[in-house]
N, C-alpha and C positions, 0 to 999 in steps of 0.2 A: 504494500500500500504506500502510495506517495504521500508523505507528510511534509509539513512546512520545513522541518529540520533537514530532511533529505534534499528538498528543493533548494534550500539555502546553501547547502554544501556543494551541490552540483553547480549552482550559479556562481559561487565564489571561485571554485576550481576552474570552471570554464573561462571566467573573466581573467584570472591569473594567466591561464594558458594563452589567451588571445593577446594580453599585454606583453607576454614573453615573445610571441611571434612578431608583434609590432616592434619590439626592441631588436630582434634578430634582423628583420627587414631594414630597420634603420641603420644597422651596422653594415649590412651587405650593400644596400643601395646608396648609402651616404645621404639619405634623406628620409624624412618621416613618412611612414605609410599610415595615413590616418584612417584607413578603412578598418584595419584590425584594432587600432587604438579606439576608434569610435565604438565598435562592438564590445570591446573589453570594458570600457568605462560605462557603457549602457548596462552591461551585466552587473557591474558593481552597484549602479543605481537601482537595478532590479533587486539585488540582494538587500539594499537598504530598505526598499519597499516591503520585502518579505519580513525583515526584522521589525519594521513598523507594524505590519499586520499581526505578528506574534505579540508585540508589546500591547497593542490596543485590544487584542483578543483576550489577553490575560488581565489587563488593568482597566479596560473600558475607555470611553471617551470623556471621562470626567477629569478636567484639568485642575488638580489641587494646588499646583505651584506654577510659577512662571517657567521653570525648567521643562516641565511636561508640555506646556504650550509651545515653547521654543523647539523641542524635539519634533512635535507635530508639524510645525512650520517647515523645518528642514526636510521632513519626509515629503511634504507637498512640493517643495522646491526640487527635490530629487526626482520625484515622479514627472514633473513638467520637463526637467532637463533630460530625463530618459527618453521622453517622447520627441523632444527637439533634436536630440543627437541622431535619431534615425532618419531625419530628413536628408535628402540628397543635397550636397553642396560641392562646388568646384574644388577639385584637389588634383594638382598635376602629378602627384606621387602615387596615385592609386594603381593597384595591380590590375583590378578588374574594371572594365568600362562598360 
């Protein structure tokens, strides 16, 4: 059964793997490959969203302190950034066109 913990682990490992590939292509091509970097960072934001889901599933949406409200705002910003990073943008170093 797929739980949030397993999904979180897979998301983080895949994000690290894609960022590693981005670093390798940066060294080989002498320029950043933003395609792999884009997917790696998006997976990390996805992991952040999963952590937020676990947090709010356990503790609810009642904000008892300013810290909890700040954490929620960061999760919303992470979610919006995750969506924006998947949009196509011009990148001269991309491998796939």
